[in-house]
PDB file as gemmi writes it, atoms N, CA and C in Angstrom:
CRYST1    1.000    1.000    1.000  90.00  90.00  90.00 P 1                      
ATOM      1  N   MET A   1     -58.821   2.941 -51.773  1.00  0.00           N  
ATOM      2  CA  MET A   1     -58.449   4.300 -52.142  1.00  0.00           C  
ATOM      3  C   MET A   1     -58.915   4.567 -53.574  1.00  0.00           C  
ATOM      4  N   PRO A   2     -59.544   5.699 -53.799  1.00  0.00           N  
ATOM      5  CA  PRO A   2     -59.999   6.024 -55.157  1.00  0.00           C  
ATOM      6  C   PRO A   2     -58.810   6.323 -56.079  1.00  0.00           C  
ATOM      7  N   TYR A   3     -59.060   6.151 -57.375  1.00  0.00           N  
ATOM      8  CA  TYR A   3     -57.993   6.410 -58.340  1.00  0.00           C  
ATOM      9  C   TYR A   3     -57.876   7.910 -58.610  1.00  0.00           C  
ATOM     10  N   ASP A   4     -56.739   8.309 -59.128  1.00  0.00           N  
ATOM     11  CA  ASP A   4     -56.429   9.709 -59.409  1.00  0.00           C  
ATOM     12  C   ASP A   4     -57.298  10.205 -60.574  1.00  0.00           C  
ATOM     13  N   GLN A   5     -58.280  11.019 -60.265  1.00  0.00           N  
ATOM     14  CA  GLN A   5     -59.222  11.524 -61.268  1.00  0.00           C  
ATOM     15  C   GLN A   5     -58.528  12.413 -62.306  1.00  0.00           C  
ATOM     16  N   ALA A   6     -57.559  13.200 -61.873  1.00  0.00           N  
ATOM     17  CA  ALA A   6     -56.847  14.075 -62.812  1.00  0.00           C  
ATOM     18  C   ALA A   6     -56.053  13.246 -63.818  1.00  0.00           C  
ATOM     19  N   LEU A   7     -55.405  12.198 -63.345  1.00  0.00           N  
ATOM     20  CA  LEU A   7     -54.664  11.321 -64.260  1.00  0.00           C  
ATOM     21  C   LEU A   7     -55.632  10.627 -65.209  1.00  0.00           C  
ATOM     22  N   ALA A   8     -56.773  10.184 -64.706  1.00  0.00           N  
ATOM     23  CA  ALA A   8     -57.773   9.540 -65.565  1.00  0.00           C  
ATOM     24  C   ALA A   8     -58.232  10.500 -66.667  1.00  0.00           C  
ATOM     25  N   ARG A   9     -58.435  11.776 -66.335  1.00  0.00           N  
ATOM     26  CA  ARG A   9     -58.836  12.769 -67.363  1.00  0.00           C  
ATOM     27  C   ARG A   9     -57.743  12.935 -68.412  1.00  0.00           C  
ATOM     28  N   ARG A  10     -56.488  12.961 -67.977  1.00  0.00           N  
ATOM     29  CA  ARG A  10     -55.374  13.095 -68.922  1.00  0.00           C  
ATOM     30  C   ARG A  10     -55.313  11.890 -69.856  1.00  0.00           C  
ATOM     31  N   VAL A  11     -55.532  10.699 -69.305  1.00  0.00           N  
ATOM     32  CA  VAL A  11     -55.517   9.485 -70.128  1.00  0.00           C  
ATOM     33  C   VAL A  11     -56.670   9.536 -71.128  1.00  0.00           C  
ATOM     34  N   ARG A  12     -57.861   9.924 -70.674  1.00  0.00           N  
ATOM     35  CA  ARG A  12     -59.020  10.033 -71.581  1.00  0.00           C  
ATOM     36  C   ARG A  12     -58.718  10.976 -72.744  1.00  0.00           C  
ATOM     37  N   ARG A  13     -58.147  12.130 -72.432  1.00  0.00           N  
ATOM     38  CA  ARG A  13     -57.809  13.099 -73.494  1.00  0.00           C  
ATOM     39  C   ARG A  13     -56.802  12.506 -74.470  1.00  0.00           C  
ATOM     40  N   ALA A  14     -55.798  11.846 -73.945  1.00  0.00           N  
ATOM     41  CA  ALA A  14     -54.740  11.292 -74.797  1.00  0.00           C  
ATOM     42  C   ALA A  14     -55.257  10.163 -75.686  1.00  0.00           C  
ATOM     43  N   LEU A  15     -56.264   9.423 -75.208  1.00  0.00           N  
ATOM     44  CA  LEU A  15     -56.794   8.291 -75.976  1.00  0.00           C  
ATOM     45  C   LEU A  15     -58.056   8.647 -76.764  1.00  0.00           C  
ATOM     46  N   ALA A  16     -58.436   9.908 -76.762  1.00  0.00           N  
ATOM     47  CA  ALA A  16     -59.692  10.325 -77.401  1.00  0.00           C  
ATOM     48  C   ALA A  16     -59.754   9.996 -78.887  1.00  0.00           C  
ATOM     49  N   ASP A  17     -58.633   9.926 -79.574  1.00  0.00           N  
ATOM     50  CA  ASP A  17     -58.616   9.642 -81.009  1.00  0.00           C  
ATOM     51  C   ASP A  17     -58.698   8.148 -81.331  1.00  0.00           C  
ATOM     52  N   HIS A  18     -58.740   7.307 -80.323  1.00  0.00           N  
ATOM     53  CA  HIS A  18     -58.843   5.863 -80.523  1.00  0.00           C  
ATOM     54  C   HIS A  18     -60.296   5.445 -80.326  1.00  0.00           C  
ATOM     55  N   PRO A  19     -61.044   5.249 -81.403  1.00  0.00           N  
ATOM     56  CA  PRO A  19     -62.473   4.952 -81.274  1.00  0.00           C  
ATOM     57  C   PRO A  19     -62.769   3.607 -80.606  1.00  0.00           C  
ATOM     58  N   ALA A  20     -61.838   2.685 -80.595  1.00  0.00           N  
ATOM     59  CA  ALA A  20     -62.099   1.367 -80.021  1.00  0.00           C  
ATOM     60  C   ALA A  20     -61.772   1.303 -78.530  1.00  0.00           C  
ATOM     61  N   VAL A  21     -61.504   2.445 -77.895  1.00  0.00           N  
ATOM     62  CA  VAL A  21     -61.147   2.454 -76.475  1.00  0.00           C  
ATOM     63  C   VAL A  21     -62.394   2.673 -75.624  1.00  0.00           C  
ATOM     64  N   ASP A  22     -62.554   1.807 -74.629  1.00  0.00           N  
ATOM     65  CA  ASP A  22     -63.644   1.911 -73.659  1.00  0.00           C  
ATOM     66  C   ASP A  22     -63.047   1.947 -72.267  1.00  0.00           C  
ATOM     67  N   GLU A  23     -63.815   2.449 -71.321  1.00  0.00           N  
ATOM     68  CA  GLU A  23     -63.409   2.464 -69.915  1.00  0.00           C  
ATOM     69  C   GLU A  23     -64.169   1.397 -69.151  1.00  0.00           C  
ATOM     70  N   LYS A  24     -63.489   0.825 -68.154  1.00  0.00           N  
ATOM     71  CA  LYS A  24     -64.127  -0.185 -67.328  1.00  0.00           C  
ATOM     72  C   LYS A  24     -63.506  -0.119 -65.936  1.00  0.00           C  
ATOM     73  N   LYS A  25     -64.320  -0.152 -64.909  1.00  0.00           N  
ATOM     74  CA  LYS A  25     -63.777  -0.169 -63.548  1.00  0.00           C  
ATOM     75  C   LYS A  25     -63.267  -1.569 -63.247  1.00  0.00           C  
ATOM     76  N   MET A  26     -62.011  -1.649 -62.849  1.00  0.00           N  
ATOM     77  CA  MET A  26     -61.410  -2.920 -62.436  1.00  0.00           C  
ATOM     78  C   MET A  26     -60.128  -2.655 -61.681  1.00  0.00           C  
ATOM     79  N   PHE A  27     -59.642  -3.652 -60.970  1.00  0.00           N  
ATOM     80  CA  PHE A  27     -58.419  -3.552 -60.174  1.00  0.00           C  
ATOM     81  C   PHE A  27     -58.518  -2.445 -59.128  1.00  0.00           C  
ATOM     82  N   GLY A  28     -59.711  -2.093 -58.712  1.00  0.00           N  
ATOM     83  CA  GLY A  28     -59.876  -1.007 -57.749  1.00  0.00           C  
ATOM     84  C   GLY A  28     -59.610   0.351 -58.365  1.00  0.00           C  
ATOM     85  N   GLY A  29     -59.578   0.402 -59.677  1.00  0.00           N  
ATOM     86  CA  GLY A  29     -59.324   1.649 -60.382  1.00  0.00           C  
ATOM     87  C   GLY A  29     -60.103   1.690 -61.678  1.00  0.00           C  
ATOM     88  N   LEU A  30     -59.515   2.283 -62.675  1.00  0.00           N  
ATOM     89  CA  LEU A  30     -60.151   2.447 -63.970  1.00  0.00           C  
ATOM     90  C   LEU A  30     -59.238   1.874 -65.043  1.00  0.00           C  
ATOM     91  N   ALA A  31     -59.786   0.979 -65.867  1.00  0.00           N  
ATOM     92  CA  ALA A  31     -59.013   0.376 -66.957  1.00  0.00           C  
ATOM     93  C   ALA A  31     -59.511   0.926 -68.287  1.00  0.00           C  
ATOM     94  N   PHE A  32     -58.600   1.064 -69.216  1.00  0.00           N  
ATOM     95  CA  PHE A  32     -58.928   1.487 -70.575  1.00  0.00           C  
ATOM     96  C   PHE A  32     -58.697   0.287 -71.475  1.00  0.00           C  
ATOM     97  N   MET A  33     -59.749  -0.079 -72.192  1.00  0.00           N  
ATOM     98  CA  MET A  33     -59.762  -1.284 -72.999  1.00  0.00           C  
ATOM     99  C   MET A  33     -59.703  -0.910 -74.482  1.00  0.00           C  
ATOM    100  N   LEU A  34     -58.870  -1.597 -75.243  1.00  0.00           N  
ATOM    101  CA  LEU A  34     -58.773  -1.413 -76.684  1.00  0.00           C  
ATOM    102  C   LEU A  34     -59.248  -2.710 -77.329  1.00  0.00           C  
ATOM    103  N   ALA A  35     -60.371  -2.647 -78.042  1.00  0.00           N  
ATOM    104  CA  ALA A  35     -60.963  -3.822 -78.688  1.00  0.00           C  
ATOM    105  C   ALA A  35     -61.141  -4.976 -77.699  1.00  0.00           C  
ATOM    106  N   GLY A  36     -61.507  -4.639 -76.458  1.00  0.00           N  
ATOM    107  CA  GLY A  36     -61.772  -5.649 -75.450  1.00  0.00           C  
ATOM    108  C   GLY A  36     -60.584  -6.073 -74.615  1.00  0.00           C  
ATOM    109  N   HIS A  37     -59.400  -5.564 -74.902  1.00  0.00           N  
ATOM    110  CA  HIS A  37     -58.192  -5.909 -74.153  1.00  0.00           C  
ATOM    111  C   HIS A  37     -57.698  -4.693 -73.389  1.00  0.00           C  
ATOM    112  N   MET A  38     -57.338  -4.901 -72.122  1.00  0.00           N  
ATOM    113  CA  MET A  38     -56.807  -3.789 -71.355  1.00  0.00           C  
ATOM    114  C   MET A  38     -55.480  -3.323 -71.935  1.00  0.00           C  
ATOM    115  N   CYS A  39     -55.352  -2.018 -72.119  1.00  0.00           N  
ATOM    116  CA  CYS A  39     -54.066  -1.473 -72.570  1.00  0.00           C  
ATOM    117  C   CYS A  39     -53.409  -0.646 -71.467  1.00  0.00           C  
ATOM    118  N   CYS A  40     -54.229  -0.028 -70.617  1.00  0.00           N  
ATOM    119  CA  CYS A  40     -53.695   0.784 -69.536  1.00  0.00           C  
ATOM    120  C   CYS A  40     -54.804   1.057 -68.533  1.00  0.00           C  
ATOM    121  N   GLY A  41     -54.441   1.722 -67.465  1.00  0.00           N  
ATOM    122  CA  GLY A  41     -55.434   2.068 -66.472  1.00  0.00           C  
ATOM    123  C   GLY A  41     -54.841   2.970 -65.416  1.00  0.00           C  
ATOM    124  N   VAL A  42     -55.691   3.358 -64.489  1.00  0.00           N  
ATOM    125  CA  VAL A  42     -55.268   4.206 -63.380  1.00  0.00           C  
ATOM    126  C   VAL A  42     -55.670   3.489 -62.090  1.00  0.00           C  
ATOM    127  N   VAL A  43     -54.689   3.232 -61.241  1.00  0.00           N  
ATOM    128  CA  VAL A  43     -54.908   2.604 -59.947  1.00  0.00           C  
ATOM    129  C   VAL A  43     -54.231   3.489 -58.912  1.00  0.00           C  
ATOM    130  N   ASN A  44     -55.009   3.971 -57.962  1.00  0.00           N  
ATOM    131  CA  ASN A  44     -54.504   4.931 -56.979  1.00  0.00           C  
ATOM    132  C   ASN A  44     -53.883   6.109 -57.735  1.00  0.00           C  
ATOM    133  N   ASP A  45     -52.609   6.389 -57.501  1.00  0.00           N  
ATOM    134  CA  ASP A  45     -51.935   7.508 -58.182  1.00  0.00           C  
ATOM    135  C   ASP A  45     -51.050   7.037 -59.322  1.00  0.00           C  
ATOM    136  N   ASP A  46     -51.127   5.757 -59.674  1.00  0.00           N  
ATOM    137  CA  ASP A  46     -50.241   5.184 -60.681  1.00  0.00           C  
ATOM    138  C   ASP A  46     -50.955   4.931 -62.000  1.00  0.00           C  
ATOM    139  N   LEU A  47     -50.179   5.006 -63.062  1.00  0.00           N  
ATOM    140  CA  LEU A  47     -50.636   4.536 -64.360  1.00  0.00           C  
ATOM    141  C   LEU A  47     -50.261   3.064 -64.444  1.00  0.00           C  
ATOM    142  N   MET A  48     -51.184   2.255 -64.882  1.00  0.00           N  
ATOM    143  CA  MET A  48     -50.946   0.835 -65.095  1.00  0.00           C  
ATOM    144  C   MET A  48     -50.858   0.657 -66.610  1.00  0.00           C  
ATOM    145  N   VAL A  49     -49.814   0.000 -67.089  1.00  0.00           N  
ATOM    146  CA  VAL A  49     -49.625  -0.154 -68.528  1.00  0.00           C  
ATOM    147  C   VAL A  49     -49.360  -1.622 -68.857  1.00  0.00           C  
ATOM    148  N   ARG A  50     -50.081  -2.110 -69.854  1.00  0.00           N  
ATOM    149  CA  ARG A  50     -49.870  -3.476 -70.337  1.00  0.00           C  
ATOM    150  C   ARG A  50     -48.887  -3.393 -71.492  1.00  0.00           C  
ATOM    151  N   VAL A  51     -47.636  -3.742 -71.216  1.00  0.00           N  
ATOM    152  CA  VAL A  51     -46.579  -3.631 -72.221  1.00  0.00           C  
ATOM    153  C   VAL A  51     -46.300  -4.951 -72.929  1.00  0.00           C  
ATOM    154  N   GLY A  52     -46.776  -6.053 -72.366  1.00  0.00           N  
ATOM    155  CA  GLY A  52     -46.530  -7.369 -72.953  1.00  0.00           C  
ATOM    156  C   GLY A  52     -45.234  -7.964 -72.467  1.00  0.00           C  
ATOM    157  N   PRO A  53     -45.109  -9.280 -72.561  1.00  0.00           N  
ATOM    158  CA  PRO A  53     -43.921  -9.977 -72.058  1.00  0.00           C  
ATOM    159  C   PRO A  53     -42.621  -9.553 -72.733  1.00  0.00           C  
ATOM    160  N   ALA A  54     -42.647  -9.293 -74.031  1.00  0.00           N  
ATOM    161  CA  ALA A  54     -41.412  -8.964 -74.753  1.00  0.00           C  
ATOM    162  C   ALA A  54     -40.842  -7.605 -74.349  1.00  0.00           C  
ATOM    163  N   GLN A  55     -41.688  -6.674 -73.946  1.00  0.00           N  
ATOM    164  CA  GLN A  55     -41.241  -5.321 -73.583  1.00  0.00           C  
ATOM    165  C   GLN A  55     -41.169  -5.099 -72.069  1.00  0.00           C  
ATOM    166  N   TYR A  56     -41.464  -6.137 -71.311  1.00  0.00           N  
ATOM    167  CA  TYR A  56     -41.575  -6.022 -69.860  1.00  0.00           C  
ATOM    168  C   TYR A  56     -40.282  -5.533 -69.203  1.00  0.00           C  
ATOM    169  N   GLU A  57     -39.182  -6.205 -69.458  1.00  0.00           N  
ATOM    170  CA  GLU A  57     -37.905  -5.830 -68.819  1.00  0.00           C  
ATOM    171  C   GLU A  57     -37.474  -4.429 -69.234  1.00  0.00           C  
ATOM    172  N   GLN A  58     -37.674  -4.089 -70.503  1.00  0.00           N  
ATOM    173  CA  GLN A  58     -37.320  -2.750 -70.981  1.00  0.00           C  
ATOM    174  C   GLN A  58     -38.167  -1.690 -70.268  1.00  0.00           C  
ATOM    175  N   ALA A  59     -39.445  -1.973 -70.080  1.00  0.00           N  
ATOM    176  CA  ALA A  59     -40.321  -1.028 -69.383  1.00  0.00           C  
ATOM    177  C   ALA A  59     -39.887  -0.862 -67.930  1.00  0.00           C  
ATOM    178  N   LEU A  60     -39.540  -1.969 -67.273  1.00  0.00           N  
ATOM    179  CA  LEU A  60     -39.112  -1.895 -65.872  1.00  0.00           C  
ATOM    180  C   LEU A  60     -37.813  -1.131 -65.692  1.00  0.00           C  
ATOM    181  N   ALA A  61     -37.016  -1.044 -66.731  1.00  0.00           N  
ATOM    182  CA  ALA A  61     -35.751  -0.312 -66.649  1.00  0.00           C  
ATOM    183  C   ALA A  61     -35.956   1.200 -66.674  1.00  0.00           C  
ATOM    184  N   GLN A  62     -37.172   1.654 -66.952  1.00  0.00           N  
ATOM    185  CA  GLN A  62     -37.465   3.086 -67.022  1.00  0.00           C  
ATOM    186  C   GLN A  62     -37.668   3.641 -65.612  1.00  0.00           C  
ATOM    187  N   PRO A  63     -37.300   4.908 -65.412  1.00  0.00           N  
ATOM    188  CA  PRO A  63     -37.484   5.513 -64.086  1.00  0.00           C  
ATOM    189  C   PRO A  63     -38.943   5.466 -63.635  1.00  0.00           C  
ATOM    190  N   TYR A  64     -39.141   5.148 -62.370  1.00  0.00           N  
ATOM    191  CA  TYR A  64     -40.445   5.129 -61.698  1.00  0.00           C  
ATOM    192  C   TYR A  64     -41.393   4.030 -62.182  1.00  0.00           C  
ATOM    193  N   ALA A  65     -40.883   3.063 -62.942  1.00  0.00           N  
ATOM    194  CA  ALA A  65     -41.698   1.913 -63.349  1.00  0.00           C  
ATOM    195  C   ALA A  65     -41.380   0.758 -62.407  1.00  0.00           C  
ATOM    196  N   ARG A  66     -42.402  -0.019 -62.101  1.00  0.00           N  
ATOM    197  CA  ARG A  66     -42.219  -1.172 -61.218  1.00  0.00           C  
ATOM    198  C   ARG A  66     -43.224  -2.256 -61.596  1.00  0.00           C  
ATOM    199  N   PRO A  67     -42.981  -3.478 -61.174  1.00  0.00           N  
ATOM    200  CA  PRO A  67     -43.911  -4.554 -61.523  1.00  0.00           C  
ATOM    201  C   PRO A  67     -45.314  -4.289 -60.968  1.00  0.00           C  
ATOM    202  N   MET A  68     -46.306  -4.667 -61.735  1.00  0.00           N  
ATOM    203  CA  MET A  68     -47.682  -4.606 -61.246  1.00  0.00           C  
ATOM    204  C   MET A  68     -47.889  -5.841 -60.389  1.00  0.00           C  
ATOM    205  N   ASP A  69     -48.117  -5.633 -59.108  1.00  0.00           N  
ATOM    206  CA  ASP A  69     -48.170  -6.766 -58.186  1.00  0.00           C  
ATOM    207  C   ASP A  69     -49.288  -6.610 -57.159  1.00  0.00           C  
ATOM    208  N   PHE A  70     -50.433  -6.160 -57.575  1.00  0.00           N  
ATOM    209  CA  PHE A  70     -51.507  -5.915 -56.608  1.00  0.00           C  
ATOM    210  C   PHE A  70     -52.001  -7.182 -55.929  1.00  0.00           C  
ATOM    211  N   THR A  71     -51.717  -8.344 -56.481  1.00  0.00           N  
ATOM    212  CA  THR A  71     -52.121  -9.607 -55.856  1.00  0.00           C  
ATOM    213  C   THR A  71     -51.009 -10.174 -54.981  1.00  0.00           C  
ATOM    214  N   GLY A  72     -49.863  -9.521 -54.942  1.00  0.00           N  
ATOM    215  CA  GLY A  72     -48.711 -10.049 -54.213  1.00  0.00           C  
ATOM    216  C   GLY A  72     -47.742 -10.774 -55.119  1.00  0.00           C  
ATOM    217  N   ARG A  73     -48.180 -11.062 -56.345  1.00  0.00           N  
ATOM    218  CA  ARG A  73     -47.308 -11.690 -57.340  1.00  0.00           C  
ATOM    219  C   ARG A  73     -47.258 -10.776 -58.560  1.00  0.00           C  
ATOM    220  N   PRO A  74     -46.054 -10.478 -59.056  1.00  0.00           N  
ATOM    221  CA  PRO A  74     -45.962  -9.612 -60.242  1.00  0.00           C  
ATOM    222  C   PRO A  74     -46.661 -10.231 -61.443  1.00  0.00           C  
ATOM    223  N   MET A  75     -47.316  -9.408 -62.207  1.00  0.00           N  
ATOM    224  CA  MET A  75     -47.967  -9.847 -63.444  1.00  0.00           C  
ATOM    225  C   MET A  75     -47.042  -9.486 -64.586  1.00  0.00           C  
ATOM    226  N   LYS A  76     -46.358 -10.469 -65.129  1.00  0.00           N  
ATOM    227  CA  LYS A  76     -45.395 -10.208 -66.197  1.00  0.00           C  
ATOM    228  C   LYS A  76     -46.113  -9.614 -67.402  1.00  0.00           C  
ATOM    229  N   GLY A  77     -45.557  -8.545 -67.903  1.00  0.00           N  
ATOM    230  CA  GLY A  77     -46.165  -7.857 -69.037  1.00  0.00           C  
ATOM    231  C   GLY A  77     -46.964  -6.641 -68.633  1.00  0.00           C  
ATOM    232  N   MET A  78     -47.098  -6.410 -67.309  1.00  0.00           N  
ATOM    233  CA  MET A  78     -47.840  -5.250 -66.825  1.00  0.00           C  
ATOM    234  C   MET A  78     -46.998  -4.509 -65.801  1.00  0.00           C  
ATOM    235  N   VAL A  79     -46.989  -3.193 -65.910  1.00  0.00           N  
ATOM    236  CA  VAL A  79     -46.192  -2.371 -64.994  1.00  0.00           C  
ATOM    237  C   VAL A  79     -47.034  -1.244 -64.426  1.00  0.00           C  
ATOM    238  N   TYR A  80     -46.626  -0.793 -63.253  1.00  0.00           N  
ATOM    239  CA  TYR A  80     -47.115   0.451 -62.682  1.00  0.00           C  
ATOM    240  C   TYR A  80     -46.087   1.521 -63.013  1.00  0.00           C  
ATOM    241  N   VAL A  81     -46.560   2.704 -63.331  1.00  0.00           N  
ATOM    242  CA  VAL A  81     -45.681   3.840 -63.590  1.00  0.00           C  
ATOM    243  C   VAL A  81     -46.074   4.932 -62.604  1.00  0.00           C  
ATOM    244  N   GLY A  82     -45.122   5.354 -61.789  1.00  0.00           N  
ATOM    245  CA  GLY A  82     -45.376   6.382 -60.787  1.00  0.00           C  
ATOM    246  C   GLY A  82     -45.604   7.753 -61.407  1.00  0.00           C  
ATOM    247  N   SER A  83     -46.311   8.591 -60.677  1.00  0.00           N  
ATOM    248  CA  SER A  83     -46.673   9.917 -61.185  1.00  0.00           C  
ATOM    249  C   SER A  83     -45.459  10.774 -61.533  1.00  0.00           C  
ATOM    250  N   GLU A  84     -44.317  10.496 -60.908  1.00  0.00           N  
ATOM    251  CA  GLU A  84     -43.097  11.260 -61.214  1.00  0.00           C  
ATOM    252  C   GLU A  84     -42.689  11.113 -62.677  1.00  0.00           C  
ATOM    253  N   ALA A  85     -43.062  10.001 -63.298  1.00  0.00           N  
ATOM    254  CA  ALA A  85     -42.698   9.739 -64.704  1.00  0.00           C  
ATOM    255  C   ALA A  85     -43.750  10.252 -65.676  1.00  0.00           C  
ATOM    256  N   LEU A  86     -44.795  10.897 -65.162  1.00  0.00           N  
ATOM    257  CA  LEU A  86     -45.925  11.294 -66.010  1.00  0.00           C  
ATOM    258  C   LEU A  86     -46.200  12.789 -65.947  1.00  0.00           C  
ATOM    259  N   ARG A  87     -45.212  13.551 -65.613  1.00  0.00           N  
ATOM    260  CA  ARG A  87     -45.428  14.988 -65.399  1.00  0.00           C  
ATOM    261  C   ARG A  87     -45.828  15.723 -66.660  1.00  0.00           C  
ATOM    262  N   SER A  88     -45.250  15.360 -67.796  1.00  0.00           N  
ATOM    263  CA  SER A  88     -45.603  16.051 -69.043  1.00  0.00           C  
ATOM    264  C   SER A  88     -46.563  15.180 -69.856  1.00  0.00           C  
ATOM    265  N   ASP A  89     -47.309  15.828 -70.739  1.00  0.00           N  
ATOM    266  CA  ASP A  89     -48.201  15.082 -71.622  1.00  0.00           C  
ATOM    267  C   ASP A  89     -47.410  14.166 -72.549  1.00  0.00           C  
ATOM    268  N   ALA A  90     -46.209  14.591 -72.928  1.00  0.00           N  
ATOM    269  CA  ALA A  90     -45.371  13.751 -73.796  1.00  0.00           C  
ATOM    270  C   ALA A  90     -44.937  12.484 -73.057  1.00  0.00           C  
ATOM    271  N   ASP A  91     -44.608  12.608 -71.770  1.00  0.00           N  
ATOM    272  CA  ASP A  91     -44.234  11.432 -70.974  1.00  0.00           C  
ATOM    273  C   ASP A  91     -45.412  10.466 -70.879  1.00  0.00           C  
ATOM    274  N   LEU A  92     -46.581  11.000 -70.579  1.00  0.00           N  
ATOM    275  CA  LEU A  92     -47.779  10.165 -70.491  1.00  0.00           C  
ATOM    276  C   LEU A  92     -48.055   9.497 -71.825  1.00  0.00           C  
ATOM    277  N   ALA A  93     -47.978  10.259 -72.913  1.00  0.00           N  
ATOM    278  CA  ALA A  93     -48.243   9.715 -74.250  1.00  0.00           C  
ATOM    279  C   ALA A  93     -47.293   8.572 -74.585  1.00  0.00           C  
ATOM    280  N   GLY A  94     -46.047   8.681 -74.177  1.00  0.00           N  
ATOM    281  CA  GLY A  94     -45.084   7.608 -74.442  1.00  0.00           C  
ATOM    282  C   GLY A  94     -45.483   6.306 -73.765  1.00  0.00           C  
ATOM    283  N   TRP A  95     -45.917   6.390 -72.522  1.00  0.00           N  
ATOM    284  CA  TRP A  95     -46.360   5.185 -71.824  1.00  0.00           C  
ATOM    285  C   TRP A  95     -47.648   4.647 -72.414  1.00  0.00           C  
ATOM    286  N   LEU A  96     -48.581   5.522 -72.745  1.00  0.00           N  
ATOM    287  CA  LEU A  96     -49.842   5.070 -73.338  1.00  0.00           C  
ATOM    288  C   LEU A  96     -49.606   4.402 -74.683  1.00  0.00           C  
ATOM    289  N   ARG A  97     -48.670   4.927 -75.439  1.00  0.00           N  
ATOM    290  CA  ARG A  97     -48.344   4.337 -76.742  1.00  0.00           C  
ATOM    291  C   ARG A  97     -47.902   2.883 -76.575  1.00  0.00           C  
ATOM    292  N   ARG A  98     -47.108   2.612 -75.543  1.00  0.00           N  
ATOM    293  CA  ARG A  98     -46.670   1.230 -75.284  1.00  0.00           C  
ATOM    294  C   ARG A  98     -47.869   0.311 -75.060  1.00  0.00           C  
ATOM    295  N   GLY A  99     -48.821   0.767 -74.240  1.00  0.00           N  
ATOM    296  CA  GLY A  99     -49.986  -0.050 -73.952  1.00  0.00           C  
ATOM    297  C   GLY A  99     -50.880  -0.253 -75.156  1.00  0.00           C  
ATOM    298  N   VAL A 100     -51.101   0.813 -75.917  1.00  0.00           N  
ATOM    299  CA  VAL A 100     -51.949   0.727 -77.110  1.00  0.00           C  
ATOM    300  C   VAL A 100     -51.291  -0.170 -78.155  1.00  0.00           C  
ATOM    301  N   GLU A 101     -49.991  -0.012 -78.342  1.00  0.00           N  
ATOM    302  CA  GLU A 101     -49.302  -0.838 -79.344  1.00  0.00           C  
ATOM    303  C   GLU A 101     -49.378  -2.316 -78.994  1.00  0.00           C  
ATOM    304  N   PHE A 102     -49.225  -2.654 -77.705  1.00  0.00           N  
ATOM    305  CA  PHE A 102     -49.320  -4.066 -77.352  1.00  0.00           C  
ATOM    306  C   PHE A 102     -50.746  -4.571 -77.519  1.00  0.00           C  
ATOM    307  N   ALA A 103     -51.722  -3.852 -76.999  1.00  0.00           N  
ATOM    308  CA  ALA A 103     -53.114  -4.301 -77.092  1.00  0.00           C  
ATOM    309  C   ALA A 103     -53.560  -4.438 -78.543  1.00  0.00           C  
ATOM    310  N   ALA A 104     -53.025  -3.610 -79.424  1.00  0.00           N  
ATOM    311  CA  ALA A 104     -53.389  -3.677 -80.843  1.00  0.00           C  
ATOM    312  C   ALA A 104     -52.895  -4.960 -81.507  1.00  0.00           C  
ATOM    313  N   THR A 105     -51.919  -5.643 -80.891  1.00  0.00           N  
ATOM    314  CA  THR A 105     -51.426  -6.898 -81.471  1.00  0.00           C  
ATOM    315  C   THR A 105     -52.329  -8.079 -81.130  1.00  0.00           C  
ATOM    316  N   LEU A 106     -53.258  -7.887 -80.209  1.00  0.00           N  
ATOM    317  CA  LEU A 106     -54.134  -8.974 -79.759  1.00  0.00           C  
ATOM    318  C   LEU A 106     -55.400  -9.021 -80.602  1.00  0.00           C  
ATOM    319  N   PRO A 107     -55.936 -10.218 -80.844  1.00  0.00           N  
ATOM    320  CA  PRO A 107     -57.173 -10.306 -81.633  1.00  0.00           C  
ATOM    321  C   PRO A 107     -58.334  -9.677 -80.872  1.00  0.00           C  
ATOM    322  N   ALA A 108     -59.204  -8.997 -81.599  1.00  0.00           N  
ATOM    323  CA  ALA A 108     -60.363  -8.364 -80.965  1.00  0.00           C  
ATOM    324  C   ALA A 108     -61.212  -9.419 -80.281  1.00  0.00           C  
ATOM    325  N   LYS A 109     -61.704  -9.080 -79.118  1.00  0.00           N  
ATOM    326  CA  LYS A 109     -62.578 -10.006 -78.398  1.00  0.00           C  
ATOM    327  C   LYS A 109     -63.997  -9.875 -78.933  1.00  0.00           C  
ATOM    328  N   GLN A 110     -64.686 -11.004 -78.978  1.00  0.00           N  
ATOM    329  CA  GLN A 110     -66.077 -11.026 -79.404  1.00  0.00           C  
ATOM    330  C   GLN A 110     -66.958 -10.606 -78.234  1.00  0.00           C  
ATOM    331  N   ALA A 111     -68.050  -9.933 -78.531  1.00  0.00           N  
ATOM    332  CA  ALA A 111     -69.019  -9.576 -77.496  1.00  0.00           C  
ATOM    333  C   ALA A 111     -69.602 -10.856 -76.925  1.00  0.00           C  
ATOM    334  N   ARG A 112     -69.776 -10.898 -75.631  1.00  0.00           N  
ATOM    335  CA  ARG A 112     -70.340 -12.084 -74.983  1.00  0.00           C  
ATOM    336  C   ARG A 112     -71.854 -12.069 -75.086  1.00  0.00           C  
ATOM    337  N   SER A 113     -72.409 -13.218 -75.333  1.00  0.00           N  
ATOM    338  CA  SER A 113     -73.854 -13.376 -75.381  1.00  0.00           C  
ATOM    339  C   SER A 113     -74.400 -13.421 -73.965  1.00  0.00           C  
ATOM    340  N   THR A 114     -75.533 -12.799 -73.756  1.00  0.00           N  
ATOM    341  CA  THR A 114     -76.154 -12.824 -72.435  1.00  0.00           C  
ATOM    342  C   THR A 114     -77.060 -14.033 -72.276  1.00  0.00           C  
ATOM    343  N   GLY A 115     -77.223 -14.814 -73.336  1.00  0.00           N  
ATOM    344  CA  GLY A 115     -78.048 -16.002 -73.274  1.00  0.00           C  
ATOM    345  C   GLY A 115     -79.538 -15.722 -73.392  1.00  0.00           C  
ATOM    346  N   ARG A 116     -79.879 -14.525 -73.783  1.00  0.00           N  
ATOM    347  CA  ARG A 116     -81.298 -14.157 -73.930  1.00  0.00           C  
ATOM    348  C   ARG A 116     -81.752 -14.312 -75.341  1.00  0.00           C  
TER     349      ARG A 116                                                      
END                                                                             
């Protein structure tokens, strides 16, 4: 199933002021990378947010948030957020802020050499 294009556009607009953010297709959807680390993404109709292990339980306590479990096993530190929780731009911005703040704590990844 393709990812929600309208949600992807909203995420792009909200992250436009972050120069280190790139897009990458993964997880059957679209991931947004900050300095080489995934901070959030769009899978089907859900926002995927990397909140980190310390904020995981707090994030899951929010309405319409659930464990990210596309492999059948939950990935601790990552949540899916249903569209019901993203109706306003302020709601979306709050979730994106969580992902950006966590990804910003990680060391920047080095570009990989192609061996050429």
